[in-house]
C-alpha distance (Angstrom), angle and dihedral (degrees) to the residues before:
residue distance angle dihedral
M1 . . .
T2 3.76 . .
L3 3.80 120.6 .
Q4 3.75 132.4 -175.8
I5 3.80 114.3 -157.1
E6 3.79 135.5 176.3
L7 3.81 116.5 -131.8
S8 3.76 128.0 -170.2
P9 3.80 113.8 -108.4
E10 3.82 89.6 -111.3
V11 3.81 93.8 54.1
E12 3.79 91.2 44.3
A13 3.81 90.9 52.1
K14 3.81 91.7 49.9
L15 3.80 91.0 47.3
R16 3.80 92.8 50.3
E17 3.82 91.1 46.9
A18 3.81 91.8 50.4
A19 3.80 90.2 48.4
D20 3.81 91.3 50.6
I21 3.79 91.9 49.1
S22 3.79 93.8 47.1
G23 3.80 92.8 45.8
R24 3.78 92.0 -127.2
G25 3.76 133.2 109.4
V26 3.79 124.9 -93.0
A27 3.81 91.2 -113.8
A28 3.81 92.0 53.8
L29 3.81 90.7 51.1
V30 3.82 92.6 49.3
I31 3.81 92.2 47.3
E32 3.81 90.3 50.1
A33 3.81 91.7 49.2
V34 3.80 92.6 50.1
E35 3.81 92.5 46.1
D36 3.82 91.0 48.4
R37 3.80 90.6 49.4
F38 3.78 96.3 50.4
A39 3.80 99.6 32.6
P40 3.83 103.0 36.4
D41 3.79 94.4 154.5
V42 3.82 94.0 61.8
H43 3.81 92.6 89.7
A44 3.81 95.6 32.1
N45 3.80 95.6 75.4
A46 3.82 104.6 111.6
E47 3.81 92.5 -162.6
D48 3.81 92.4 57.2
P49 3.82 107.2 32.9
A50 3.78 119.5 -175.9
R51 3.79 109.2 -99.7
L52 3.79 114.3 -142.4
T53 3.76 130.0 177.6
A54 3.79 117.3 -126.1
N55 3.81 90.4 -101.9
E56 3.81 92.5 49.0
W57 3.80 90.9 48.8
A58 3.81 91.6 49.1
A59 3.81 90.3 49.0
E60 3.81 90.6 50.6
L61 3.80 90.8 49.4
D62 3.81 92.2 48.6
A63 3.82 91.5 49.0
W64 3.80 90.0 49.1
A65 3.81 92.1 49.4
V66 3.81 92.5 49.7
S67 3.81 90.2 50.9
H68 3.83 91.1 64.9
P69 3.80 125.2 77.1
R70 3.77 116.3 -99.4
Y71 3.81 120.0 -123.1
D72 3.79 113.5 -152.3
G73 3.80 96.9 176.2
F74 3.78 125.6 107.4
V75 3.79 116.1 -84.2
D76 3.79 117.4 -167.2
D77 3.78 103.8 -151.9
S78 3.79 95.7 157.5
R79 3.77 119.9 136.9
E80 3.80 89.3 -112.1
S81 3.81 93.2 57.0
I82 3.79 93.8 44.5
Y83 3.79 93.7 53.3
A84 3.82 98.2 31.6
W85 3.80 92.1 110.6
R86 3.81 90.8 62.1
G87 3.80 92.3 67.8
E88 3.78 95.6 -128.6
């Protein structure tokens, strides 16, 4: 099946960035996303886990990270802030 779709410039930029990071083409990334969306149980089979090389796994992780919004604000994750409610 061949599809022609219009993407917003923001989505296109994110898609191209994810493709660059993963080392794969834009089309391959889109095909993977569509297959994952409509066949989610393909990778869930515990008896036949997907086997990825270290580089493939790193590329998948990078693509996943790029697909999430970035937060540039300050985050106080110090021990003091985490346990501040305990009154210690």
